[in-house]
C-alpha positions, -999 to 999 in steps of 0.1 A, spaced: 824 -141 -361 837 -169 -382 801 -183 -384 790 -152 -395 818 -147 -421 810 -184 -436 770 -175 -439 783 -144 -455 806 -158 -478 783 -186 -487 753 -162 -498 778 -143 -519 785 -175 -536 752 -183 -537 744 -150 -556 776 -158 -578 757 -192 -591 745 -177 -626 710 -195 -626 675 -184 -632 645 -193 -635 624 -187 -670 590 -202 -684 599 -219 -716 574 -230 -745 582 -257 -768 574 -248 -802 590 -277 -821 612 -282 -849 615 -278 -885 601 -311 -891 637 -336 -899 635 -369 -879 656 -404 -877 627 -422 -884 614 -428 -850 626 -387 -836 628 -353 -845 659 -341 -843 671 -306 -836 676 -275 -840 647 -275 -817 628 -241 -810 623 -226 -780 605 -197 -765 621 -186 -731 609 -157 -717 596 -148 -747 618 -149 -766 625 -176 -797 656 -198 -792 673 -226 -809 683 -255 -792 693 -287 -791 678 -316 -773 708 -335 -751 683 -354 -730 668 -388 -748 653 -399 -711 626 -371 -710 598 -360 -733 583 -329 -744 551 -323 -765 541 -297 -790 534 -262 -775 541 -275 -738 548 -250 -717 566 -252 -682 588 -234 -658 624 -241 -659 654 -232 -646 690 -220 -668 722 -231 -660 752 -215 -671 772 -245 -683 801 -252 -658 776 -243 -629 752 -270 -629 749 -290 -600 711 -295 -600 710 -302 -639 693 -339 -648 734 -354 -651 751 -330 -634 765 -350 -605 774 -380 -630 809 -391 -634 829 -363 -660 793 -348 -666 810 -317 -670 834 -326 -699 801 -342 -712 780 -309 -715 812 -292 -729 810 -316 -758 779 -315 -763 778 -279 -763 806 -281 -791 779 -307 -809 752 -279 -805 777 -253 -826 781 -278 -854 736 -289 -852 731 -252 -860 759 -248 -890 748 -284 -909 736 -282 -937 724 -318 -947 698 -339 -926 718 -368 -926 742 -349 -901 720 -331 -882 710 -371 -874 745 -380 -865 750 -351 -842 719 -354 -826 726 -387 -820 760 -382 -809 747 -356 -783 716 -385 -773 745 -407 -767 768 -387 -747 744 -393 -719 719 -419 -728 744 -448 -741 712 -468 -753 697 -439 -772 698 -442 -812 731 -435 -824 739 -444 -859 763 -418 -873 775 -406 -833 805 -421 -833 821 -399 -859 810 -366 -845 816 -379 -805 850 -386 -820 853 -347 -835 840 -335 -800 865 -356 -784 892 -338 -806 874 -306 -800 881 -315 -762 925 -318 -762 920 -283 -784 902 -271 -760 871 -267 -774 886 -237 -799 861 -207 -806 840 -219 -781 828 -194 -750 808 -219 -729 794 -188 -707 773 -181 -740 756 -219 -732 729 -223 -707 712 -259 -696 674 -260 -693 663 -280 -674 626 -284 -649 630 -266 -616 644 -293 -590 607 -310 -577 590 -303 -606 581 -327 -634 608 -334 -657 604 -325 -695 632 -331 -720 657 -306 -713 680 -286 -740 709 -266 -744 707 -232 -757 734 -207 -769 734 -168 -776 735 -161 -736 763 -135 -735 751 -117 -706 747 -130 -672 716 -142 -660 699 -118 -627 702 -136 -597 667 -145 -581 651 -117 -556 657 -146 -527 689 -149 -533 697 -108 -534 674 -110 -500 695 -139 -487 730 -124 -497 717 -84 -480 702 -101 -449 733 -121 -439 762 -87 -446 738 -68 -426 741 -96 -399 777 -96 -403 779 -52 -406 764 -57 -370 783 -81 -355 812 -61 -364 804 -31 -352 793 -50 -314 827 -64 -315 845 -31 -323 824 -14 -293 832 -43 -269 870 -38 -278 869 -4 -266 
């Protein structure tokens, strides 16, 4: 019984992990660049819906118009995200989400470049860093203050599916609704709970 209960618990936990597959297309940026690289906000089409995004991943590439199969992770639950197992990964992803909010409201190209460099620097110390220090310090201060005004459940980490060719990783906002679990997850939960229920019925009959 303990084994069956553990199976049911794990299945339920899998159902609760807010991850879902999506088809993503890179549409480009508005043309701002730092002299060598385009900077955000970038435009993505995710499951047919246009989204503004920030690239946090300097170590991979994406091409104009490229379409790929991705997985979207809620910000605080990203065990398979590109840098999800690195030291202080959650803090760095949260800092990146805060930087995304600043990028979306930035007016000057100078600020946009500096914010983009700060985001890259969180995960790739060798990335371009001009102007990054000021924004990294601001992100650290926001962290100390509990990131006022930010609901991290609204953010998604966009990465290639595990095992697929890795495309550049992005952060997007505006996902207030929880994603729907994959059908395979529903099936696993249903089978596990059904097995547990049948086992309990057998146990009750044996006790009579």
